[in-house]
N, C-alpha and C positions, 0 to 999 in steps of 0.2 A: 474912688481913690485907687489909682493904678500905680503910683510911684511910692517909694519909701516902704515897700512891703518885703520882708524876708520870711521865707517859709523854710525853717530849719527842722530837720527830722532825722531820727534814727529808725532804720527799718531792718530787722533781722531776716524776715522771710519775704519781704517785698510788699506786704499788705499796707504798711504805713506809707510806703513810697507811692502806692496807687492813690491813696487819699490826698497826699501832698500834691500830686499831679492834678487832681481835680480842683484843689484850692488854687493852684497856679492858673489853671485854665480860666477860673472865674475872676481872679484878682489881678492877674498880670504880674504878680510878685516874682521875686528871685528865689529859685530853689537852691537850698544848700543841704547836701546829705552829710549828716554827722557820721563819721566812721572811726571806730576805735583803731588805734595804731596796731593792736593785735586783735584781728577779727575773732569773733566767737565761732566755735565749732558749728558745723551744719547739723550735727546730731542733736535732735530736739531734747532728749533726756539729759544729755551732758550740758547743753546750753542752759536748761532750766536749773540744774544743780549749781552751775557756776553763777547764774544770776542770783539765785537764792543766797548763796554765800556772800556775793559782792554787796547786795542790798542790805543784808544783815549787818555787815561790817562797815557800811558807808563808803565802800571803795568806789573811786571814780577813775576810770581808765584814761590813759593818755589818748589824745585824738590825733588822727593823721593831719588834720588841718583845721583852721578856723577862718571865718570871713576876715578880710583885711581890715575892715573898719565898720564899727557899729553906727557911726553918725548918719549915714544916708537913710537909715531905717527908723521910721516912727512906729511901725507896727511889725511885731515879730510873732509869727505862728510857730508854736513848738509842738512837734509831733513825736510819738513814741508808741511802740507796742506796750501793753500793760504786762508787766512781769511782777509776780508776787504782790499784786494789788497796787502797784505804783509804776513810776517811769523806769525805763531801762537805764542802767548806769551811764551809758554814753550821753544820754540827754542831760543827766545831772552834771556831768563833766562840762558840757557845753554851757549850761546855765551858770555854772560857777566861774567860767572863763570869759563870757561874753557880757558886755556892759548893757544890762537891761533897765538901768535906772531911767526913769521918766518915759519909758516906752509903753505902748499898749501891747500886752502879751495875750495871745489867744491860743490856748492849748487844744490839741486834738490827739486822738488815740485810736488804736485798733485793739481788739481783744478777742479772745477765743471763747467767750461766754461768761466771763466773770465781771464784766463791766469795768468802770473806771477805777474802782477801789478808792484809794486816797489820793490819786494822781492830781486832781484839780486843787485839792487842799494843799498838797505838797508843793505845787507850782506857786501858789500864793505865798507860802512860807519862804520859798527860795527867792522870790521876786518881791521883796517888801516895798521897794521904791518904784514899782511898775503898776500900771492899771491892768489888772487881770480880768479878762472877759470870760463869759461862759464858754466852755469848750464843746467840742463835737466828738462823738464816738461812733465807731462802726465795728460791727462783728466781722472779723476777718477782713476782706477787701470791700465789704459792703455788698450791696445788691443793685438791682436795676433802679431802685428808688433813691440810692445814695446821691447821685449828682443833683437831683432836685432838692433833697434834704440839705445838701451843702449850700445850694443857692439860697434857700430859705434862711438858714442859719446866718450866712453872711449878710443878707438883707436885714435881718433882725438887729444887726450891729451897725448898720449903715455903711457896710463895705461892699 
């Protein structure tokens, strides 16, 4: 399956972007970087404090852009760093604004050691009319085994 794949991701530090690029390499999908209209600070501590506040209040930031049309995509990969045990608010904004009904949704994440937290459960809750597949996670940018692990993960889903 090479056509009809969107790889939408938010990447604060570049780690999630690297995983998205590996997925693109294997699937031929279209990359779409989710960017908040007002970027987060590059100061780690300040960004963590802001994320904690936003996640706690359910805040969804405005985004710079959205894909023009959801219709060409039957499979949508959704990527994020794990912040406060779930997705970063820009991904939540994207999910809320992009029509994922009847799509196959495949989550992926990067983390700094805490794992996926409630991310995959939260994706299922936010995408009730989509088929949500098992996700993929990587510590930071992954390591030398990550490309092979992504291939195996994609193969296990028939992609």
